[in-house]
N, C-alpha and C positions, 0 to 999 in steps of 0.2 A: 569832546569825548576822547578818552585815551585809547589808542589802538596798538601801541607799541610799548613794551617794557624791556629795556635793554640792559638790565642789571638784576640778575637772578642767580641764586645759589642752590645747588642740589646736594644730595648725599655724596656726590663725588668730591665735595670739599666739606663745608660746614653747614649745609642745609639739612632739613628734615624730610624733604620730599625727593623721590627719585626723579630723574630727568623726565621720564614719561608722565608721571603724576603732576609734575610742575607744569608741563605743557597743557595737560588737561585742565588744571585749575585756572591757568591763564585764559584758555579758550572759553571756559564757562563765564569769565568776566568780560568777554568781548574783545580780548587781546588777539591781534592777528599777526603781530611780529614780536618775537622775543630774541634775546641773546642770553645763552646760558654762560654766565661769567664766573665759573667756579675758580677758586683760588689756585693759580699756578698749574692748571690742568685743563685739557680739552677732552678728557676721558668720556664725559657724558654726552658729547655731541651726537654720536651715532644714534643712541637711544632717543634723544630729544628730536632728532631729525625725522626718524620714522614715526614717532608719536605726532609730530607736526603734520605729516601727511594725513594721518587719521583724523585730526581735529581741524584741519585747515589753517594751521599756524606756520608761518615762515620762520625758520630757526637760523639765525645768523651765527656762524662759527666765531667763537670768542673765548676769552679768559680774562682773569684779573690777576695781574702780576703784583706780588707783594714786594715792596722795596723798603730798605732801611738804610739811611745814611745821615750822618751828622746828628745822630740821636733822635731822628724823626722817622716815623713810619709813613709811607705813602703808597697809594695803590694806583696802578696804571691799567686801564682797560684796553684790551686789544681786540679790534673787530675785523672780521674778514680774513683771519689767519688761516693758513693751510693746516688743518687739524692733524694730518698724518705726517707732517714734517718731522724728521727725526730730531731736530733741534728742540722742538716743543716736548717730545717725549723725554729727552735728556734733561730738559729744564724741570719737568714734573718729577723726575727721579731725584734730582739733587735738591729740589725744594722740599720733597718729602723728608729727605735726610736732615735738612736744616730744621724743619719743624719738629722732627722726632727728637733731635738733640735738645732743642729749646724746651720741649715738653718734659723731657727727662729732668732737666734742671728745675722746672717749675714743680714737678712732683716732689723732688728732693726738698725744695723750699717748704712745700706743704707738710711734709713729714717732720721737718724741723719745728714746725708750728704745732705739732701734735695732731695733724690731720692725716690719718693713716690711710692714704690713697696709694694704689699701685698702678703701674703702667697697664697691667692687664685689665683693671677696672675701667681705665680711660678708654682702652681699645674696645671694651664691650659697648661703649656708648657711641662708637663710630661705625656706621654701616659700611664705610669704604676704607681706603688705605690712607686717607689724609686726616691726621690727627691735629687738633688745635685746642685753643682755650675753651671753646664752647663744650667740647667733649670732657675736658677736665672739670668744667663748671657742673656739667650734668652728673659726673661722678661724685662731686661734693654734695650735690642735692640728694643723690641716691643714698649716700652714707648718712644723711641727716645733719650734716654740718651747716647746711644752708637751706632755706625754705624754697628759694627760686634760683634760676640761673643768673638773673639780674643781681641778686644779693651776693652770689658767689663772685661775680665780677667786681662789684663795688667794694666788697670787703677784702678780697684777696688777689684778684687777677688783673685789675686795671693798672696802668702805669702809676708808680708811687705806692702801690699796695704791697704787702709783705711777700706774696708768692709770685709777684710779677717778674718776668725775665724778658728783656728786650730781644727782638729777632736778631739773627746774625746779619751782618752787613750784606746788602745787595743794592748797588747804586742804581739810580733812575736811568742812567745812560745805558746800562745793560738791558734793562727792560725795554727801552725804546729800540735798541739794536735788535733784540730778539723779535719783537713784534714786526718791525719793518722788514727784517730779513725773511720772515715767513709770510710776507704779503699783506700784512694787516695795517690798520690805522690805529695810532696810539692816542688815547683819550685820558686826561687827568680825571680820576674818580673823586667824587664828593669833595671838591676843594674847600668847602666851608669847614670841614673837619680838620683841615691841615693849615690853611692860610687865612690870616686876618689882614695881612698887609698886601695891598695891590702890587707893591714893588716886588715882594717875594714871589707872588704869583706870576708876574710877568717874567721874572728871571728864570723861573722853572719852565714856563711855556716855551721860552726861547731855546731850550735845550733840544727841541725837536718834536714837540707834541703836535698832533694833528687836530685835536679837539678838546673840549671840556664838557664834563657832565653838568649840564645846566639845571636839569630837573631832578631833584633828589629829595627824599623826605626831610633831610636836615636843612633844606633851603626854603625859607619863607618866600612870599610873593615878591618882596622888594629885592631879596638876594637873587631870585631867579631872573628878575628883570635886569639886575646888574650883570650877571654872568652872560645873559643873552646879548646885552650890549657889548660886553667885552669880547664875546665870540665874533660878533659881526665886525667889530673894529679890527680884529686881528685875523679875520678870515679863517676862523676855526670851525670845525664841525661842532654841532650842538647835539648832545645825546641826553638821555634821561631814563630813569627806571626806579623801581621800588626798593632795590637792594634787599629783596626778600630772602630770608633764611628760614623762617618758620619757627624760630626760637624765641621771638620777642612778641609781647602783647600787641604791638601795632603792625606787625607784618601782614596779618590778614586784612587789615583795613587799607594798607597801602597798595596791596596787589590789585591792579586794575584801576587804580586812581592816581598813581604817579608814573609818569612816562611821557610819551610823545603823542600828539594828535596826528590825524591822518596827514594834514598839511605839513607838519614838522617832519614826519617820517618820510614823506615823499621827497622833501627837500634834502634830507640826509641820504636817502637811497640814490639820489642823482650823483652824489659824490663818493659813495661808499660802494666798493666792489663786493658784492655778496656772492660767495661761492656756495650756493645751495640749490 
């Protein structure tokens, strides 16, 4: 039975549920531990924490740092960070600026393709201050250019598609430094999406990661077993979660079914300092 989901996104980044509603939905599915891992921000932690008290859910302070180096996007989960640290607030501010510049370029690409989208329309689809590709996709659907968000991504917004723009560079070592400096543990998110080569995975882990996301919707049973063995061999933390955003057809199915069992969460808690 899954009791912990340590990879969730709210309206503070690119999810559709508020932090409080996300905690409630997790509790209704029997989840007792969560981590709100919004992209590059801990803004939603306070709301989630108070909702956790109401529903009996422990909320681990966390975020997911977006990195881009050598032409590749990687995500680093940070658990147990000091959410009020000014370095995290400054990171959130500069990350918003990078995302905004990227989105402006993508909107310009869309307009050159005859897709008459404005930044104001994209902002209308974001309940918070963090804009991203899901909000641009929603604007394309609202305009009738695409039937679904998934179609908008596959036709225009994925790498190699005509409106795609890569993120601005942000190296992994900076993410690791930020997370460690603010008291957290750094975990490589959904490695299957990024690495097929064990050699590349090992070289990345040796940069200073504390753990690896073993359980993720993109990992089948064999891959989960492989990453679990890899983590044990290299004395890494093992985490897991649904990566819930609420924008994809499978999100509802994964919430409450992908994550950690009580035994796995207890083993993680022994090594993870949880400030909550």
